[in-house]
BANULO-716631 format. One line per 10 residues: for each residue x, y, z of C-alpha. Coordinates in Angstrom, 2 decimals, padded with zeros to 5 digits. Example, Ala and Ser with C-alpha at 12.3 -4.5 7.8 and 13.67 -1.06 7.14 Angstrom:
BEGIN
012.30:-004.50:007.80 | 013.67:-001.06:007.14
This chain:
BEGIN
000.01:-000.11:-000.10 | 001.49:003.26:-001.09 | 001.60:006.46:001.10 | -001.15:008.02:-001.00 | -003.46:005.06:-000.49 | -002.76:005.17:003.21 | -003.80:008.77:003.36 | -007.04:008.15:001.36 | -008.48:006.47:004.43 | -008.42:009.83:006.26
-009.49:012.06:003.68 | -012.95:012.22:004.91 | -012.04:013.11:008.42 | -012.91:016.70:008.06 | -016.48:018.13:007.96 | -015.81:019.58:004.57 | -014.86:016.44:003.00 | -017.49:014.11:004.92 | -020.48:016.42:004.07 | -020.65:015.46:000.45
-019.92:011.70:001.30 | -022.66:011.67:003.86 | -025.03:013.14:001.29 | -024.07:010.51:-001.23 | -024.34:007.51:001.16 | -027.65:008.72:002.85 | -030.01:007.76:-000.06 | -028.52:004.24:-000.30 | -028.85:003.43:003.42 | -032.38:005.11:003.48
-033.45:002.80:000.59 | -031.92:-000.20:002.22 | -033.85:000.60:005.43 | -037.15:000.86:003.69 | -036.74:-002.46:001.77 | -035.45:-004.38:004.88 | -038.15:-002.87:007.18 | -040.87:-003.75:004.65 | -039.52:-007.35:004.26 | -039.10:-007.80:007.98
-042.47:-006.67:008.88 | -043.93:-009.01:006.16 | -042.06:-011.86:007.58 | -042.93:-010.93:011.13 | -046.55:-010.41:010.85 | -047.65:-012.84:007.86 | -045.01:-015.60:007.67 | -043.93:-016.29:011.14 | -046.05:-018.75:013.03 | -048.37:-017.85:015.98
-046.62:-018.54:019.27 | -048.22:-021.42:021.45 | -048.04:-019.48:024.70 | -048.31:-015.77:023.92 | -050.55:-016.17:020.74 | -050.38:-013.08:018.43 | -049.17:-010.73:021.29 | -045.78:-012.04:020.84 | -045.21:-010.28:017.48 | -044.48:-007.07:019.08
-040.95:-008.60:019.96 | -040.13:-008.23:016.03 | -040.01:-004.33:016.77 | -039.36:-004.35:020.55 | -036.03:-006.64:020.45 | -034.39:-005.03:017.50 | -035.17:-001.59:018.94 | -033.66:-002.38:022.29 | -030.61:-003.84:020.64 | -030.28:-000.61:018.67
-030.64:001.55:021.69 | -027.84:-000.13:023.29 | -025.54:-000.43:020.32 | -025.92:003.26:019.39 | -025.07:004.50:022.74 | -021.93:002.42:022.68 | -021.14:004.02:019.26 | -022.03:007.48:020.53 | -019.68:006.95:023.46 | -016.87:005.68:021.09
-016.98:009.05:019.09 | -017.32:010.99:022.20 | -014.16:009.39:023.46 | -012.37:009.91:020.12 | -013.53:013.65:020.07 | -012.34:014.05:023.68 | -008.96:012.55:023.47 | -008.00:013.57:019.93 | -010.01:016.97:019.88 | -011.50:016.12:016.46
-014.49:018.12:015.42 | -016.17:015.63:013.19 | -016.02:013.01:015.85 | -018.06:015.15:018.29 | -020.57:016.07:015.35 | -021.19:012.33:014.78 | -021.84:011.67:018.43 | -024.25:014.59:018.60 | -026.08:013.23:015.47 | -026.36:009.89:017.00
-028.00:010.88:020.19 | -031.68:011.57:018.86 | -031.85:008.26:016.93 | -030.69:006.34:020.00 | -033.26:008.21:022.08 | -035.89:007.28:019.57 | -035.02:003.48:019.63 | -034.92:003.53:023.41 | -038.35:005.17:023.63 | -039.61:002.46:021.02
-038.29:-000.24:023.06 | -039.79:000.93:026.31 | -043.14:001.74:024.51 | -043.39:-001.60:022.71 | -042.17:-003.33:026.03 | -045.13:-001.76:027.76 | -047.56:-003.04:024.88 | -046.10:-006.54:025.35 | -046.15:-006.55:029.10 | -049.86:-005.68:029.47
-051.03:-008.92:027.80 | -048.10:-011.00:029.05 | -047.42:-009.72:032.72 | -050.89:-008.23:033.33 | -049.57:-004.61:033.72 | -047.98:-001.81:031.75 | -044.84:-001.31:033.80 | -042.90:-002.81:036.69 | -039.82:-001.51:038.31 | -037.83:-004.60:036.87
-034.08:-004.30:036.57 | -034.09:-004.58:032.76 | -036.81:-001.93:032.30 | -035.57:000.39:034.90 | -031.96:000.40:033.41 | -033.48:000.75:029.95 | -035.36:003.87:031.27 | -032.06:005.15:032.72 | -030.72:004.83:029.13 | -033.33:007.09:027.81
-032.57:009.77:030.56 | -028.88:009.45:029.62 | -029.65:010.16:025.91 | -031.93:013.04:026.80 | -029.51:014.42:029.36 | -026.65:014.27:026.67 | -028.75:016.37:024.33 | -029.96:018.75:027.00 | -026.46:019.34:028.32 | -025.09:020.21:024.85
-028.07:022.44:024.16 | -027.40:024.27:027.45 | -023.84:025.31:026.62 | -023.41:027.91:023.89 | -019.78:027.17:022.86 | -019.98:023.89:020.91 | -016.51:022.81:021.81 | -017.27:023.10:025.39 | -020.66:021.53:024.89 | -018.93:018.50:023.19
-016.57:017.99:026.04 | -019.38:018.14:028.69 | -021.48:015.91:026.71 | -018.54:013.42:026.05 | -017.87:013.03:029.74 | -021.71:012.34:030.51 | -021.72:009.77:027.66 | -018.72:008.04:028.81 | -019.81:007.80:032.37 | -023.19:006.55:031.15
-021.47:003.57:029.21 | -021.48:001.61:032.54 | -025.24:001.32:031.99 | -025.02:-000.81:028.96 | -023.65:-003.99:030.54 | -026.18:-003.46:033.44 | -029.02:-003.58:030.92 | -027.57:-006.55:029.11 | -026.70:-008.77:032.01 | -029.68:-007.44:034.33
-031.60:-010.71:033.60 | -028.66:-012.86:034.77 | -027.49:-010.69:037.79 | -030.86:-010.23:039.38 | -034.20:-012.00:039.62 | -036.27:-010.13:037.12 | -039.76:-010.49:035.43 | -038.14:-009.78:032.07 | -037.39:-013.00:030.11 | -033.90:-014.03:029.12
-032.31:-013.59:025.66 | -033.98:-015.51:022.87 | -030.88:-014.99:020.75 | -027.43:-015.96:022.10 | -024.20:-016.64:020.78 | -023.57:-019.51:023.09 | -026.76:-021.51:022.40 | -029.21:-022.36:019.63 | -032.10:-019.75:019.22 | -035.24:-020.67:021.28
-037.61:-019.71:018.54 | -038.76:-020.99:015.05 | -036.49:-020.12:012.15 | -038.92:-017.76:010.53 | -039.44:-015.92:013.77 | -035.56:-015.50:014.03 | -035.37:-014.39:010.43 | -038.11:-011.80:010.84 | -036.24:-010.31:013.94 | -032.81:-010.30:012.18
-034.18:-008.64:009.04 | -035.94:-005.98:011.31 | -032.70:-005.60:013.18 | -030.77:-004.97:009.91 | -033.40:-002.63:008.71 | -033.27:-000.61:011.86 | -029.41:-000.55:011.53 | -029.65:000.82:008.03 | -032.20:003.41:009.19 | -029.81:004.48:012.07
-026.91:005.06:009.45 | -029.21:007.04:007.19 | -030.78:009.13:009.93 | -027.37:009.84:011.50 | -025.79:010.62:008.06 | -028.66:013.07:007.30 | -028.45:014.70:010.82 | -024.58:015.05:010.96 | -024.95:017.07:007.62 | -027.21:019.42:009.42
-024.88:019.74:012.38 | -021.96:020.35:010.00 | -023.81:023.28:008.35 | -024.81:024.78:011.65 | -021.34:024.63:013.16 | -019.46:025.47:009.88 | -021.81:028.07:008.64 | -019.25:030.76:008.95 | -016.68:028.71:006.97 | -015.63:029.74:003.46
-016.68:026.34:001.99 | -020.30:026.76:003.42 | -020.57:030.30:002.43
């Protein structure tokens, strides 16, 4: 690999060069998200069989579980870019972290909302102060707190640093969410999909869930790309290339 080829990996590390790339990629990821979500919903609601115990009510998991996965995954990605921005003082890293937060908060809210819809017919109540549910609610507060803290500070660079500290501290909540079912006696059921054992569901059920998860992932990328372009324009509005 030549020196120029090695440099090409970093040519989009500045807001000016990343902006057009994000615009070019956004449409592709948005189209992929649309196709995957349509396919996932079709498999989930029309192909997957009825559950023997929960009947049709179980189908909410095809939205609930992928949304919960994305809520945790996006927070880890946000924390990573916050760390990069804090350590290396890179502008684009902090902008990406800022762009991720609303989408992460959206999926956290969807996970909580669909969990309540699932809990009513399954548990007989909309909400319990279960370890998994409570830690997921804390995750929503962390997302909201991150966005509120950044909005409360006028200087973007200071806002990025303050938000990064909060985001990195909040990373500790992710393993708590994930392992809460194992660490404590909770009402929430264990994982249906595990790397250590075979899935405890029918193949079509697993297929629908994985397609929906991939669709949510594509949507997240598309939404973050669109939002980071807005953040770049807002923060770089006085730059010569924007003007």
